[in-house]
C-alpha positions as CSV (number, residue, x, y, z in Angstrom):
1,M,-39.0,121.2,-53.2
2,T,-42.0,123.2,-54.0
3,V,-45.3,122.1,-55.7
4,S,-44.5,124.3,-58.7
5,N,-41.4,122.3,-59.4
6,L,-43.0,118.9,-59.2
7,A,-44.5,118.8,-62.7
8,S,-41.2,118.9,-64.3
9,I,-39.8,115.9,-62.5
10,K,-42.9,113.6,-62.5
11,K,-42.1,112.1,-65.8
12,V,-38.4,111.4,-64.8
13,M,-39.5,109.9,-61.5
14,A,-42.0,107.6,-63.3
15,E,-39.4,106.4,-65.7
16,L,-36.9,105.7,-62.9
17,L,-39.3,103.8,-60.9
18,A,-40.6,101.7,-63.8
19,G,-44.2,102.4,-63.3
20,K,-44.3,102.1,-59.5
21,I,-45.5,105.7,-59.6
22,T,-47.1,107.2,-62.6
23,S,-47.2,110.7,-63.9
24,D,-50.9,111.1,-63.2
25,K,-50.3,111.3,-59.5
26,S,-51.4,114.6,-58.0
27,D,-48.9,117.0,-56.6
28,E,-50.0,116.3,-53.0
29,E,-49.7,112.5,-53.6
30,L,-46.3,112.9,-55.0
31,L,-45.2,115.0,-52.0
32,S,-46.5,112.3,-49.7
33,W,-44.7,109.7,-51.6
34,L,-41.4,111.6,-51.7
35,S,-41.5,111.7,-47.9
36,D,-41.8,107.9,-47.8
37,S,-38.8,105.7,-46.8
38,K,-38.7,104.3,-50.4
39,V,-36.8,107.4,-51.5
40,E,-34.4,106.9,-48.6
41,K,-33.9,103.4,-49.8
42,A,-32.9,104.7,-53.1
43,Q,-30.1,106.6,-51.3
44,L,-28.8,103.7,-49.4
45,P,-25.4,102.2,-50.0
46,V,-25.5,99.3,-52.4
47,K,-24.6,96.7,-49.7
48,I,-27.2,98.1,-47.3
49,Q,-29.9,98.2,-50.0
50,T,-29.2,94.6,-51.0
51,Y,-29.3,93.4,-47.3
52,L,-32.5,95.4,-46.8
53,D,-34.2,93.7,-49.8
54,E,-33.3,90.4,-48.3
55,L,-34.8,91.3,-44.9
56,Q,-38.0,92.7,-46.5
57,E,-38.6,89.4,-48.3
58,M,-38.7,87.7,-44.9
59,D,-42.0,87.4,-43.1
60,S,-42.0,90.2,-40.6
61,D,-45.6,89.7,-39.3
62,G,-45.4,89.7,-35.6
63,N,-41.6,89.9,-35.6
64,E,-41.0,93.2,-33.9
65,R,-37.2,92.8,-33.9
66,L,-37.2,92.4,-37.7
67,K,-39.5,95.4,-38.1
68,L,-37.1,97.4,-35.9
69,K,-34.1,96.3,-37.9
70,I,-35.7,97.3,-41.2
71,K,-36.9,100.6,-39.8
72,T,-33.4,101.4,-38.4
73,L,-31.6,100.5,-41.6
74,K,-34.0,102.7,-43.6
75,N,-33.6,105.7,-41.2
76,L,-29.9,105.8,-40.8
77,P,-28.4,109.0,-42.2
78,Y,-26.1,107.4,-44.8
79,G,-23.9,110.0,-46.4
80,V,-25.3,112.9,-44.4
81,I,-22.4,114.9,-43.1
82,A,-22.8,117.9,-40.8
83,K,-20.7,120.9,-41.7
84,Y,-18.3,121.9,-39.0
85,N,-17.7,125.5,-38.2
86,Q,-13.9,126.1,-38.9
87,N,-13.7,129.7,-38.0
88,I,-11.4,129.6,-35.0
89,L,-12.1,133.1,-33.9
90,E,-15.8,132.5,-33.8
91,I,-15.3,129.3,-31.8
92,E,-13.0,131.0,-29.3
93,E,-15.5,133.9,-28.9
94,A,-18.3,131.3,-28.3
95,L,-16.4,129.4,-25.7
96,N,-15.3,132.5,-23.9
97,K,-18.9,133.7,-23.8
98,S,-20.3,130.4,-22.5
99,H,-17.5,129.5,-20.0
100,Y,-15.5,131.8,-17.7
101,G,-11.9,130.8,-17.2
102,M,-10.8,127.3,-18.4
103,D,-8.0,129.0,-20.3
104,S,-5.7,126.0,-20.5
105,A,-8.5,123.7,-21.7
106,K,-9.7,126.2,-24.3
107,S,-6.2,126.7,-25.6
108,V,-5.8,122.9,-26.2
109,I,-9.1,122.7,-28.0
110,L,-8.5,125.7,-30.2
111,E,-4.9,124.8,-31.0
112,T,-6.0,121.2,-31.9
113,L,-8.8,122.5,-34.2
114,Q,-6.3,124.8,-35.9
115,A,-3.9,122.0,-36.4
116,A,-6.6,119.8,-37.8
117,K,-7.7,122.5,-40.2
118,Y,-4.2,122.6,-41.7
119,R,-4.3,118.8,-42.1
120,G,-7.5,119.1,-44.0
121,E,-9.6,117.7,-41.1
122,V,-12.4,119.2,-39.1
123,K,-12.9,116.9,-36.1
124,L,-11.1,116.7,-32.8
125,P,-8.9,113.7,-32.1
126,F,-9.8,111.1,-29.4
127,M,-9.7,113.3,-26.3
128,C,-10.6,113.0,-22.6
129,L,-11.6,115.9,-20.4
130,Y,-11.0,115.0,-16.8
131,G,-11.5,116.8,-13.5
132,A,-13.5,116.9,-10.3
133,P,-17.3,116.4,-10.4
134,G,-19.1,119.7,-11.2
135,V,-16.2,121.6,-12.7
136,G,-18.1,122.0,-16.0
137,K,-16.8,119.2,-18.3
138,T,-20.3,118.3,-19.7
139,T,-21.4,121.9,-20.3
140,F,-18.0,122.7,-21.8
141,L,-18.4,119.9,-24.3
142,K,-21.9,121.1,-25.2
143,A,-20.4,124.6,-25.8
144,I,-17.8,123.1,-28.1
145,A,-20.4,121.3,-30.1
146,S,-22.5,124.4,-30.3
147,A,-19.5,126.5,-31.4
148,L,-18.7,123.8,-34.1
149,T,-22.4,123.7,-35.1
150,V,-22.5,120.0,-34.9
151,P,-24.9,117.6,-33.0
152,I,-23.6,116.0,-29.8
153,Y,-24.7,112.7,-28.2
154,F,-23.8,111.7,-24.7
155,I,-23.4,108.1,-23.5
156,N,-23.2,107.6,-19.8
157,M,-20.7,104.9,-19.3
158,T,-21.5,104.1,-15.7
159,G,-21.8,100.3,-15.5
160,K,-22.3,100.0,-19.3
161,S,-21.4,96.7,-21.0
162,P,-20.2,96.2,-24.7
163,S,-23.8,95.4,-25.8
164,N,-24.9,98.8,-24.7
165,I,-22.4,100.3,-27.1
166,I,-22.4,98.0,-30.1
167,G,-25.9,96.4,-29.7
168,T,-27.2,92.9,-29.0
169,D,-27.2,90.0,-31.4
170,F,-30.4,89.8,-33.3
171,V,-31.2,86.3,-32.2
172,Y,-31.9,87.4,-28.6
173,K,-35.5,88.2,-27.6
174,N,-34.8,91.7,-26.2
175,A,-32.1,92.5,-28.8
176,D,-31.7,96.1,-29.8
177,V,-29.2,98.5,-31.4
178,G,-26.4,100.0,-29.4
179,Y,-25.8,103.7,-28.4
180,I,-23.6,104.4,-31.5
181,V,-26.5,103.6,-33.8
182,R,-28.9,105.5,-31.6
183,G,-26.6,108.5,-31.7
184,L,-26.5,108.4,-35.5
185,L,-30.3,108.3,-35.7
186,E,-30.8,111.1,-33.2
187,S,-28.1,113.3,-34.7
188,K,-29.3,112.6,-38.3
189,C,-25.8,112.7,-39.6
190,M,-22.8,110.4,-39.7
191,N,-20.3,112.7,-38.1
192,P,-21.8,113.9,-34.7
193,I,-19.7,114.3,-31.6
194,F,-20.1,111.2,-29.4
195,V,-19.2,111.7,-25.7
196,F,-18.5,108.7,-23.5
197,D,-19.3,110.3,-20.2
198,E,-17.6,109.1,-17.0
199,V,-15.4,106.6,-18.7
200,D,-13.6,105.9,-15.4
201,K,-16.8,104.1,-14.2
202,L,-16.8,101.3,-16.8
203,A,-18.5,98.1,-15.8
204,S,-16.0,95.7,-14.1
205,D,-17.9,92.6,-15.0
206,D,-16.4,91.4,-18.4
207,R,-18.2,88.1,-18.6
208,Y,-19.8,89.3,-21.9
209,G,-16.7,91.1,-23.2
210,S,-14.7,94.0,-22.1
211,T,-16.2,97.5,-22.5
212,S,-12.7,98.9,-22.6
213,D,-11.8,96.7,-25.5
214,T,-14.9,97.8,-27.4
215,L,-14.0,101.5,-26.9
216,L,-10.4,100.7,-28.1
217,G,-11.9,99.4,-31.3
218,I,-14.0,102.6,-31.7
219,C,-10.8,104.7,-31.1
220,D,-8.9,102.9,-33.8
221,S,-9.0,104.9,-37.0
222,S,-8.2,101.7,-39.0
223,Q,-11.3,99.9,-37.6
224,N,-14.1,102.5,-37.2
225,N,-14.7,102.8,-40.9
226,V,-16.1,99.3,-40.7
227,F,-18.0,99.5,-37.4
228,R,-20.5,96.7,-36.9
229,D,-23.6,97.0,-34.7
230,L,-24.4,93.4,-33.6
231,F,-28.2,94.0,-33.9
232,L,-28.0,95.4,-37.5
233,D,-25.1,93.1,-38.5
234,V,-23.9,95.5,-41.2
235,E,-20.7,97.6,-41.6
236,L,-21.1,101.3,-41.0
237,D,-18.5,104.0,-41.6
238,I,-18.3,106.1,-38.4
239,S,-14.8,107.3,-39.2
240,Q,-15.9,110.9,-39.6
241,A,-17.5,111.1,-36.2
242,T,-15.7,112.7,-33.2
243,F,-15.3,110.6,-30.1
244,L,-14.6,112.4,-26.8
245,F,-14.5,111.2,-23.2
246,T,-15.0,112.6,-19.7
247,A,-13.7,111.2,-16.4
248,N,-13.4,112.3,-12.8
249,S,-10.2,110.2,-12.1
250,I,-7.8,109.4,-14.9
251,Q,-6.2,106.7,-12.6
252,K,-9.4,104.6,-13.0
253,I,-9.3,104.7,-16.9
254,P,-7.9,101.4,-18.3
255,E,-4.3,102.1,-19.2
256,A,-4.6,100.8,-22.8
257,L,-7.5,103.1,-23.4
258,R,-5.9,106.1,-21.7
259,S,-2.8,105.7,-23.9
260,R,-5.1,106.3,-27.0
261,L,-6.5,109.6,-25.6
262,T,-5.3,113.1,-25.4
263,M,-5.8,114.0,-21.8
264,V,-7.1,117.6,-21.0
265,E,-7.5,118.6,-17.4
266,I,-10.4,120.8,-16.4
267,K,-9.2,122.3,-13.2
268,D,-11.5,123.3,-10.4
269,Y,-12.4,127.0,-10.2
270,S,-10.7,129.2,-7.6
271,L,-13.0,130.9,-5.1
272,F,-12.6,134.1,-7.0
273,E,-13.6,132.4,-10.3
274,K,-16.6,130.8,-8.6
275,F,-17.6,134.2,-7.2
276,T,-17.3,135.8,-10.7
277,I,-19.2,133.0,-12.4
278,S,-22.0,133.2,-9.8
279,K,-22.3,137.0,-10.1
280,R,-22.0,137.3,-13.8
281,H,-23.6,134.2,-15.1
282,I,-25.6,132.0,-12.7
283,L,-27.4,134.7,-10.7
284,P,-28.5,136.8,-13.7
285,N,-29.9,133.7,-15.4
286,K,-31.7,132.5,-12.3
287,I,-33.0,135.9,-11.4
288,K,-34.4,136.3,-14.9
289,E,-35.9,132.8,-14.6
290,F,-37.7,133.8,-11.4
291,H,-38.7,137.2,-12.8
292,L,-37.1,139.0,-9.9
293,S,-34.8,141.4,-11.9
294,E,-36.3,144.6,-10.4
295,M,-36.9,143.3,-6.9
296,L,-33.6,141.9,-5.6
297,E,-30.3,143.4,-4.6
298,I,-27.6,140.9,-3.6
299,S,-24.4,142.0,-1.9
300,D,-21.0,140.6,-2.9
301,E,-20.5,139.5,0.7
302,A,-23.6,137.3,0.5
303,I,-22.5,135.7,-2.8
304,N,-19.0,135.2,-1.5
305,Y,-20.3,133.6,1.7
306,L,-22.4,131.1,-0.2
307,V,-19.5,130.3,-2.7
308,E,-17.0,129.8,0.1
309,S,-19.5,127.7,2.2
310,L,-19.8,125.2,-0.7
311,Q,-16.1,124.1,-0.5
312,I,-17.2,121.0,1.5
313,N,-20.2,118.7,1.1
314,E,-22.5,117.4,3.7
315,V,-20.0,114.8,5.0
316,G,-17.1,117.3,5.3
317,E,-15.3,116.3,2.1
318,K,-13.9,118.9,-0.3
319,E,-16.4,119.8,-3.0
320,G,-15.2,120.8,-6.4
321,G,-16.9,122.5,-9.3
322,I,-19.8,125.0,-9.6
323,R,-22.8,122.6,-9.6
324,E,-23.5,122.8,-5.9
325,V,-23.0,126.6,-5.9
326,A,-25.7,126.9,-8.5
327,K,-28.0,124.8,-6.4
328,A,-27.4,127.0,-3.3
329,L,-28.0,130.2,-5.3
330,E,-31.3,128.8,-6.5
331,R,-32.3,127.9,-2.9
332,M,-31.5,131.4,-1.9
333,L,-33.7,132.9,-4.7
334,I,-36.5,130.5,-3.7
335,K,-36.3,131.8,-0.1
336,A,-36.2,135.4,-1.4
337,A,-39.2,135.0,-3.7
338,A,-41.2,133.5,-0.8
339,E,-40.3,136.4,1.4
340,L,-41.2,139.0,-1.2
341,E,-44.6,137.3,-1.7
342,R,-45.4,136.6,1.9
343,N,-44.5,140.2,3.1
344,H,-45.8,142.0,0.0
345,L,-42.4,143.6,-0.6
346,N,-41.3,145.4,-3.8
347,H,-37.6,145.2,-2.9
348,L,-35.3,143.0,-0.9
349,L,-31.6,143.4,0.0
350,I,-29.8,140.1,0.5
351,T,-26.8,140.3,2.8
352,K,-24.5,137.7,4.4
353,E,-26.5,138.0,7.6
354,W,-29.7,137.4,5.6
355,V,-28.2,134.2,4.1
356,I,-27.1,132.9,7.5
357,D,-30.5,133.7,9.0
358,R,-32.5,132.1,6.2
359,L,-30.2,129.3,5.1
360,G,-28.3,128.6,8.3
361,V,-24.7,128.6,9.2
362,S,-22.8,126.8,6.4
363,K,-21.3,123.3,6.9
364,L,-17.9,124.9,6.3
365,E,-18.3,127.3,9.2
366,E,-19.2,124.4,11.4
367,F,-16.4,122.2,10.1
368,R,-13.8,125.0,10.6
369,K,-15.1,125.5,14.2
370,Q,-14.6,121.7,14.8
371,I,-11.1,121.9,13.4
372,N,-10.3,124.9,15.5
373,D,-11.6,123.3,18.6
374,S,-9.7,120.1,18.0
375,F,-6.4,121.9,17.4
376,K,-7.0,124.7,19.9
377,V,-3.8,126.3,21.2
378,K,-3.8,128.6,24.2
379,P,-0.7,130.8,24.4
380,L,0.7,131.0,27.9
381,K,3.1,133.9,26.9
382,V,6.1,131.8,27.9
383,G,9.3,130.7,26.1
384,R,9.7,127.0,25.3
385,I,12.9,125.2,24.6
386,G,12.8,122.8,21.7
387,T,9.1,123.2,20.9
388,V,7.7,125.5,18.2
389,H,4.3,126.1,16.8
390,S,3.8,124.7,13.3
391,L,1.0,125.4,10.8
392,G,-0.9,123.1,8.6
393,V,-4.0,122.9,6.4
394,F,-6.8,120.3,7.0
395,S,-8.6,119.0,3.8
396,E,-7.7,122.3,2.0
397,I,-10.5,124.1,3.8
398,A,-9.2,125.0,7.2
399,G,-5.9,125.9,8.9
400,K,-4.6,124.3,12.1
401,V,-1.9,125.1,14.7
402,G,0.3,122.3,15.9
403,D,3.6,121.8,17.7
404,I,6.9,120.3,16.8
405,T,9.3,119.2,19.5
406,C,13.0,118.4,19.2
407,R,14.9,116.5,21.9
408,I,18.6,115.5,22.2
409,I,19.4,111.9,23.2
410,P,23.0,111.7,24.6
411,N,25.4,109.0,23.9
412,G,24.3,108.6,20.4
413,S,25.8,108.6,16.9
414,G,24.3,111.6,15.2
415,A,21.1,109.7,14.1
416,I,17.8,111.4,13.7
417,E,14.5,109.7,14.6
418,F,10.9,110.7,13.8
419,T,7.7,110.2,15.8
420,G,4.1,111.3,15.6
421,Q,3.3,109.8,12.2
422,M,5.5,111.9,10.0
423,L,5.3,110.7,6.4
424,D,8.1,110.9,3.8
425,E,7.9,114.6,2.9
426,P,8.1,116.0,6.5
427,Q,10.9,113.5,7.3
428,D,12.9,114.7,4.3
429,A,12.3,118.3,5.3
430,A,13.5,117.6,8.8
431,K,16.7,115.9,7.5
432,T,17.4,119.0,5.3
433,A,17.0,121.2,8.4
434,Y,19.3,118.9,10.4
435,N,21.9,118.9,7.6
436,F,21.7,122.7,7.3
437,I,22.6,123.0,11.0
438,R,25.4,120.5,10.7
439,A,26.8,122.4,7.7
440,N,26.8,125.7,9.6
441,Y,27.5,124.5,13.1
442,R,30.4,127.0,13.5
443,C,28.1,129.9,12.7
444,F,25.8,128.9,15.5
445,G,28.5,128.2,18.0
446,I,27.7,124.5,18.3
447,E,30.3,122.1,19.5
448,P,30.9,119.4,16.8
449,H,30.9,116.5,19.3
450,L,27.3,117.5,20.3
451,L,26.1,116.6,16.8
452,S,28.3,113.5,16.3
453,C,27.7,112.0,19.8
454,S,24.0,112.6,20.2
455,D,20.8,111.4,18.6
456,F,17.9,113.7,17.8
457,V,14.2,113.0,18.0
458,I,11.7,115.1,16.0
459,H,8.2,114.6,17.3
460,S,5.0,116.0,15.7
461,H,2.3,116.4,18.3
462,N,-1.2,115.0,17.8
463,A,0.3,111.6,17.0
464,A,-3.0,110.1,15.9
465,I,-3.0,112.2,12.8
466,K,-0.6,111.5,9.8
467,K,1.5,114.5,8.8
468,D,2.5,115.3,5.2
469,G,4.2,118.1,3.3
470,A,7.4,120.0,3.6
471,S,6.0,123.3,4.9
472,A,7.4,122.8,8.5
473,G,11.0,123.0,7.4
474,V,11.6,126.3,9.2
475,V,10.0,124.8,12.3
476,Y,12.5,121.9,12.4
477,V,15.4,124.3,12.1
478,I,14.3,126.6,14.9
479,A,13.2,123.7,17.2
480,M,16.6,122.0,16.8
481,L,18.6,125.1,17.4
482,S,16.4,126.0,20.4
483,E,17.1,122.5,21.9
484,I,20.8,122.5,21.1
485,L,21.5,126.1,22.2
486,R,18.9,126.0,25.0
487,R,17.4,129.2,23.7
488,P,13.6,129.5,24.3
489,V,11.0,130.4,21.6
490,S,7.9,132.3,22.4
491,D,4.7,130.3,22.4
492,E,2.9,133.3,20.8
493,V,4.9,132.7,17.6
494,A,4.2,130.3,14.7
495,M,6.0,129.8,11.4
496,S,5.7,128.0,8.1
497,G,8.0,127.6,5.1
498,A,10.0,125.0,3.2
499,V,13.8,125.1,3.4
500,E,16.7,124.3,1.2
501,L,20.2,123.2,2.2
502,D,21.6,126.7,1.4
503,G,19.2,128.3,3.9
504,S,16.6,129.6,1.4
505,I,13.1,129.7,2.6
506,T,10.7,128.8,-0.2
507,P,6.9,129.4,-0.5
508,I,4.2,127.1,0.8
509,G,0.4,126.7,0.1
510,G,-2.7,127.4,2.2
511,V,-1.3,130.7,3.5
512,N,-4.7,132.3,4.1
513,F,-5.9,129.3,6.1
514,K,-2.7,129.2,8.2
515,V,-2.9,132.9,9.0
516,E,-6.6,132.6,10.0
517,A,-5.7,129.7,12.3
518,C,-3.1,131.9,14.0
519,I,-5.5,134.7,14.5
520,Q,-8.2,132.4,15.9
521,N,-5.7,131.0,18.3
522,E,-4.7,134.5,19.5
523,L,-1.1,134.1,18.4
524,K,0.9,137.4,18.1
525,K,3.4,136.7,15.3
526,I,3.8,134.5,12.2
527,Y,6.9,134.0,10.0
528,L,6.5,133.2,6.3
529,S,8.6,133.1,3.2
530,K,8.9,136.5,1.5
531,Q,7.9,134.6,-1.7
532,N,4.4,134.2,-0.1
533,Q,3.8,137.9,0.2
534,K,1.3,137.9,-2.7
535,D,-0.7,135.1,-1.0
536,V,-1.4,137.0,2.2
537,P,-4.6,139.1,2.1
538,Q,-3.8,142.7,3.2
539,E,-6.5,142.7,5.9
540,Y,-4.6,140.0,7.8
541,F,-1.7,142.4,8.5
542,K,-4.1,144.4,10.7
543,S,-4.9,141.4,12.9
544,I,-1.5,139.8,13.4
545,D,2.2,140.6,13.0
546,I,3.2,138.9,9.8
547,T,7.0,138.9,9.1
548,L,8.3,137.8,5.7
549,V,11.8,136.5,5.6
550,D,14.2,135.5,2.8
551,N,16.4,132.8,4.5
552,L,17.1,130.9,7.6
553,F,19.9,133.2,8.8
554,E,17.5,136.1,8.9
555,L,14.8,134.0,10.6
556,I,17.2,132.9,13.3
557,S,18.2,136.5,14.0
558,L,14.6,137.5,14.4
559,V,13.4,134.5,16.5
560,F,16.3,134.5,18.9
561,D,17.0,138.0,20.4
562,N,20.7,139.0,20.4
563,F,21.8,135.8,18.7
564,D,25.5,135.0,19.1
565,W,27.0,134.6,15.6
566,H,30.3,132.9,15.2
567,C,32.9,132.9,12.4
568,S,32.2,130.1,9.9
569,L,35.9,129.3,9.7
570,C,37.4,129.5,13.2
571,G,34.2,129.4,15.2
572,E,35.1,132.4,17.3
573,K,32.2,134.6,18.5
574,L,31.7,137.8,16.4
575,F,30.6,141.1,17.7
576,K,28.4,143.6,15.9
577,H,30.0,146.9,14.9
578,Q,28.0,149.9,13.5
579,S,29.9,152.6,11.8
580,K,29.1,156.3,11.8
581,T,27.5,155.9,8.4
582,A,25.1,153.2,10.0
583,N,26.9,150.4,8.1
584,I,27.0,147.2,10.2
585,S,29.9,144.8,10.3
586,W,30.5,141.6,12.2
587,L,34.1,141.5,13.4
588,H,36.4,139.2,15.3
589,P,37.5,140.4,18.7
590,N,41.1,139.8,17.5
591,Q,41.5,140.5,13.8
592,S,44.8,138.6,13.6
593,K,43.2,135.4,14.9
594,C,41.5,134.6,11.6
595,T,43.2,135.8,8.5
596,Y,40.9,134.5,5.7
597,K,37.5,136.1,5.0
598,H,37.1,137.4,8.5
599,H,35.0,140.5,7.8
600,Y,31.2,139.9,7.8
601,Q,29.0,142.5,6.1
602,D,25.5,142.8,7.3
603,A,22.3,144.4,5.9
604,N,19.6,142.8,8.0
605,G,21.1,142.2,11.5
606,Y,22.8,138.9,10.8
607,P,26.1,137.9,9.0
608,Q,24.9,137.8,5.4
609,E,28.0,137.9,3.3
610,I,31.7,137.2,3.9
611,N,34.2,139.5,2.2
612,E,37.9,139.3,2.3
613,I,39.8,142.3,3.7
614,K,42.8,143.1,1.6
């Protein structure tokens, strides 16, 4: 409202206010008066205005709580509704600009907003973003609010009680409003985005009511239009506000509350994503902040070293998110700025060696060295019967080489026993391997009574450590066949792969760590599933012989030289025949001995398919 417009409304205002302000007021006086809370009072809902009149009739001298109550009631933004941006393409562009990756979470947000738009709504439903600390949940929510052009208000839920949310009863000496009212006051509208941050850390002490139950009421669309703050003791309509949540662990969110929320996982960034974010976003911003744009050159190797080193924290636990990476990059720039200043340099090249020299060897390097020393394997270049190198991953940050040993106990009943703290998954994988051998005993030339009249013990070395996962399936098969057939396996060979009953070898995780462990332990060969080919960095093929296999029959032919294959029907030993056209067949010494499907066609050096000769 401008001063030139005021003359035309003075008379109307004077009539409306029944003489409380007269038309002889100066323009400046009227402007001052219009900014007073009395005009806001005229905009109050009828019930609020009536209640406020009653409060103002009370003696407020010296009563700070009453003054606070009146002031809060006057200043609440009744009827003020922020306009949400509903342009989905603009929102998507803004989120992609502010956050690299997070494709799954972005899709959920954008699709939900699009659906809400068709329903005639603008706000998001009750939603919880969960994931490891530092993965960007908070900054992502801020980016959402910015894209929607709506205020956002965070409430840290760590140890909070119901009174923190809905206020304290006016009768108490230190009574005050709750965070919901504070958020409305700060946002200056009735439909901001409220974020209940770290809702998995709610106060466990419910002597004064359950915080979870309070949040349930807020998340109930049939109740939040009559929200009551205990301090103000009036009903407020907060139904147009958006209520979002964050958590590190969804298991710790009370089940009743969790069932009300749409859960959206914010997955941890991969190493490549962290490298990209560091190079494209964090470093340019930090370098600009330090005014070092023309003075620094940072190699990709240096960035990658820092990113990789932050996979674990100071106590050796896996570290998620990008927060610690940002801190490390800032420390690096502080060191660089000090060096430029101290040595009067105009340019500085930061390499991996510079980072190690100035910041020290990373905890990750030290931790990996400890793991490697603890699980050190020294190949003796000998063959071992019943014992095979297995591969594992420690805390998802380092590979390790172990051993699996199989032994036959005579005078048994075909039972299988596990030792060395093997948990359910490895036990199940070993049983699958054992049943594969039993199902194909004729192919391997095994006497049936050996399986039915003996017990088998599968032992995982380093018995003090619990073993989990199914990736040692191939190891169990080879170790058992080695023990049964008395065929040695080179101690320079390791393998990893899950197995199916039909002999398929399926992919496993942590391939890069496992291959690194083999190289560090000076092994010569590693067998992996062919389905893991994309997971093996090409540079590793130069350091160790990596053989990718499809199934157990192929693996057996490669591990055991000149393996004796037998007919799966009659058990007779087969001999390998190569024709003039280089086609390989596996044949019976006496073709008349087995008349059904006795011709084995081979493409990879083992009996792969059985075809009937007509």
